[in-house]
N, C-alpha and C positions, 0 to 999 in steps of 0.2 A: 379804517378809522372805527374805535372799539372806546377803549378807554376812555380815551381824549375828549368824548363827547359828554360824559360823564365828571369832566374837565369843568368844563362848563358849565353842573349844575353845583358843584361846590362852590366855590364863584360865587356863583349867581347867594345861594346859601346867605354870605358871609355881610348882603346886599338888606337883606331883609330876614335876619334871626328867627322870627316866628315864625317865614312858610314853612311847610310841613318838605324836607329832602325831597321822600319819596315821590311828592307833585314833579319837585324841580329832577330827580334822577329820571321819571315815564316822559319830563316833558324833553329831554334829550333828545330821549329813544323817541320820540312820537313815530317818526318818520320813519322809524324803521315796524315798531308794533306794526303801524296799518303798510307795510312793504310785509310784515309779511307774513297779513290774515291774507291779503290781495293774492302775496301768490299761493297759499294755501288755494285759496276761492280760482286762481286759476285763471286770476284779471289780470296781474300786469308776470311777466317772465320771468326768467334769467336761463342762461345758460351755466356749465360745471365745466371748467377748463382746467385743466390741470399741467397744462406747460405753456398755462400766464407767468409772470414774475408778476412777485407777490400775493394780490388775493387773486383766487381761482376764478372770481364770478364776471362774468360776459354778464353787464345786466345789461341787453339792452332794448328794454320796451319797461317802463316803472312810470309815467305820463301824472297819477292818479297817485305819488307821496316825491317822489325826486325832483318833477320840472317843478321851475321857478316857480309860475305858478302856483301851482297844487302846495311846493311847501309854499307859500305869500300864504293862503289860506287856510290848510292847517295854524300855522301861526294864529292868524287876530280871529279862527276859532279858540283856542285852544286861550290866548290872549280873554276874550271878553268871557268861557265859560269861570275863569278864575277870577274877574272882577264880579263875578258873583257868588264865587266858592267865596272869593276872600275880602269881602265889604268893605271892610273895614283896613286892609292891609293894601296902602300909598303907591306903593310901586310892586303890588303879585301879576296886572295883568301884564305890565311890559312887563318886569321880568319870563312868566312863564314865556309869550309872547317873542320873546329875544331869543331865552334856550332854546326851544320851537325851532327857529331860524338858523339857529346856529348851527345846527346838524347840517342843511345845507351847504355853508358857509367854512365848513371843513371835510364837508366829505366831498366837494368843490376844489381845494388842499388836495385831496389823497386820487380823485375816480378817476379813471379814465377819463377822457370824454364820449359820459351819456347821462349828463345830465342837462334835459333840456331846458331852450330856457321860453319856450312857446313859441318861436319866430321859426316861419322857413325850413323845419325840421335842428335846426342853430341844438351843436349842443357843447356842455360843457366841462373841463376834467382838466388839472394840472396835471394831471396824471406821477403822487407821487410813490403813491406802488409798483410802478419801474422799480422804484427801490423801492425795498424793504426795509432797510439796513434807516434809511434816509428817514422813514413816515415811523418807521417808530422811536425813531432817535423824539423825531416831534411827537409824538402821543404822550411821552414819560413824563416831554419838559411840560407840557401841558398842563399833563395830573400831578410830577409834585410839585410845580409850580401853584395851585389851585389850593392843591392836597396842605398845601403849610398856611395858602390861606387862611384855609375857614379850620384847622385848625391855631391857626395864631389868633383872632377871633368869637374864637368860644364856642367855635360849630360843634364841637368834643370834650361833649358835660361828663363823658361819662372816660375816661381815655382807652382804657382798652377794649371798650364795643369798638369804641368808635376806628382804632389803630382797626381789629379785628376788618373790620367797613374797609378799608383800605387795602387792605393784604386781600381779602376777597376778590377786591375789585382784580389786582398783580394777578388771582392766581389765572381768574379770567380771561388777560389775558393771554400773560402763558399757555392756557389751553385754546387759546382759540389762533396760537404761532404756534404750538406745537405740529397737532392735532390733521390728522389730512384731509383733503378735501372732503365735503359732503357729500356724500353717495347721486345724492337727484335734490331739487331743487326745496322739491317738499323737508325734508332733513335740512335743507336749511334755514328751509324759514321756525321746523318746531326750534333747531339747538338755539337757533339768535335769541327768540319768545323763550325759551325755558331760560336763558342766563342775561334779558332786562328784567324779568318775574325778578330772577331773585335778588336782584339786587333793587332794585326795585323795595321788595319785600325786607332785604336784610335795612336798610334804610326805616323802611318804620317798624322792624323793631326797635331800631337801636331808638332810635328818637320815644319811644313810648318805654324803653329804661327810662332814658332819660326824667322822664318826667314821671316816674311816678316815683325817683330820687332826690328830687329835686319834694316831689310829695309831706315826702317822708320826714 
């Protein structure tokens, strides 16, 4: 799951137009931001197995980012931070917390059973990764539905630049589909971080330009 996570951020933006889009984009991938950092630090573990159908990642150890208790804690912490950062936005805390937790729910649909619920070693995952065509169709459906909502509800004040952001997301999804598996867990984390940061920066630049246009 890649572009589907960002779909949640686009949909959430329509509920709070003044909440920065880059914040929502970052929130949608907060668990993976943390996962990348912990992979690079050697705290969480992943194997790269090209023989697996769909995703080549064997995510056998990620208790601090993708277990259910960890996802809840990250979501609550992000919601609390949003309440401090945006005290005048009534829905900010709920939207940020919900966007963070949506990552776990979407991962539940596509991951193999590697998401710990924190009880007796039980791990969940519905395994849509094993059917790449279905998984990709789900991601694209979520993305286009959210993109239409965002566009229709005024999220695209500068149409061409907004279209460029959506196109960049689709390009990143295409790269994810066609690139060979990463050579190591560290390379997987670095490439993922680069993609996530590029989306957040693109969203920030879009809204910065929108603000300048409105002020002109």
